[in-house]
MARGUSE-58515 format. One record per residue (C-alpha): y negated, x negated, z; residue number from 1. Coordinates in pm, 1 decimal, decimal comma, padded with zeros to 6 digits, m for minus. Layout:
BEGIN
{pt {Y; X; Z}; NUM}
...
//
This chain:
BEGIN
{pt {02682,6; 00910,5; 00902,6}; 1}
{pt {02985,4; 01030,1; 00702,6}; 2}
{pt {02867,2; 00931,7; 00404,1}; 3}
{pt {02599,8; 01231,1; 00322,1}; 4}
{pt {02267,5; 01157,4; 00261,8}; 5}
{pt {01970,6; 01297,3; 00447,7}; 6}
{pt {01663,9; 01446,3; 00270,2}; 7}
{pt {01305,7; 01375,5; 00398,5}; 8}
{pt {01065,6; 01604,2; 00339,3}; 9}
{pt {00711,5; 01405,4; 00286,6}; 10}
{pt {00402,0; 01543,4; 00415,7}; 11}
{pt {00121,3; 01572,0; 00139,9}; 12}
{pt {m00006,7; 01239,7; 00303,0}; 13}
{pt {00339,1; 01077,2; 00253,5}; 14}
{pt {00368,9; 01198,4; m00101,2}; 15}
{pt {00026,9; 01060,9; m00185,9}; 16}
{pt {00111,3; 00704,0; m00071,5}; 17}
{pt {00435,4; 00690,4; m00247,5}; 18}
{pt {00306,3; 00792,7; m00599,6}; 19}
{pt {00019,3; 00520,1; m00490,9}; 20}
{pt {00260,6; 00221,5; m00379,8}; 21}
{pt {00484,5; 00257,3; m00676,9}; 22}
{pt {00247,6; 00286,2; m00908,4}; 23}
{pt {00089,3; m00054,0; m00789,7}; 24}
{pt {00421,6; m00181,5; m00753,9}; 25}
{pt {00518,2; m00147,0; m01126,3}; 26}
{pt {00212,1; m00097,0; m01300,4}; 27}
{pt {m00072,6; m00295,6; m01094,9}; 28}
{pt {m00299,3; 00032,7; m01072,7}; 29}
{pt {m00343,2; 00328,3; m00797,5}; 30}
{pt {m00184,8; 00647,0; m00790,5}; 31}
{pt {m00492,1; 00806,4; m00910,7}; 32}
{pt {m00554,3; 00602,6; m01186,1}; 33}
{pt {m00198,3; 00662,1; m01280,8}; 34}
{pt {m00221,5; 01032,8; m01289,3}; 35}
{pt {m00554,5; 01037,7; m01466,4}; 36}
{pt {m00380,2; 00814,4; m01749,3}; 37}
{pt {m00113,2; 01038,0; m01769,0}; 38}
{pt {m00258,3; 01337,8; m01765,7}; 39}
{pt {m00455,1; 01211,3; m02076,0}; 40}
{pt {m00201,3; 01046,4; m02268,0}; 41}
{pt {m00378,8; 00698,6; m02269,7}; 42}
{pt {m00041,9; 00513,8; m02235,9}; 43}
{pt {00051,5; 00379,7; m02531,2}; 44}
{pt {00433,4; 00374,8; m02479,3}; 45}
{pt {00483,4; 00641,5; m02192,7}; 46}
{pt {00883,8; 00623,4; m02239,2}; 47}
{pt {00851,1; 00273,4; m02083,4}; 48}
{pt {01092,4; 00265,3; m01751,4}; 49}
{pt {00850,8; 00153,2; m01502,3}; 50}
{pt {00581,3; 00458,9; m01643,5}; 51}
{pt {00869,9; 00718,2; m01611,5}; 52}
{pt {00953,3; 00551,5; m01259,5}; 53}
{pt {00605,2; 00666,4; m01134,9}; 54}
{pt {00527,0; 00992,0; m01351,8}; 55}
{pt {00845,1; 01124,6; m01160,9}; 56}
{pt {00589,3; 01118,6; m00864,0}; 57}
{pt {00311,9; 01318,5; m01021,3}; 58}
{pt {00410,0; 01629,5; m00837,7}; 59}
{pt {00384,4; 01483,0; m00528,2}; 60}
{pt {00004,3; 01312,3; m00588,2}; 61}
{pt {m00058,8; 01666,2; m00745,4}; 62}
{pt {m00022,3; 01846,0; m00470,7}; 63}
{pt {m00225,5; 01701,2; m00230,5}; 64}
{pt {m00496,2; 01722,5; m00495,5}; 65}
{pt {m00436,6; 02106,1; m00499,5}; 66}
{pt {m00451,7; 02141,1; m00091,8}; 67}
{pt {m00735,4; 01950,9; m00031,8}; 68}
{pt {m01109,7; 02180,6; m00009,5}; 69}
//
């Protein structure tokens, strides 16, 4: 490869798993629990780097929710 980076598109399932994996890694909670707490503004310090690291992934998990019948 000549210094170029490739973009990997995720399926909704892969996006959900990514959110879940990172929430468990950084915050010891599931992606679903993280999304719920984030949407209800339950984090006392939402600007902490580990919270923001996971928050950026919420659209991947939310996208899956909107596609489930």
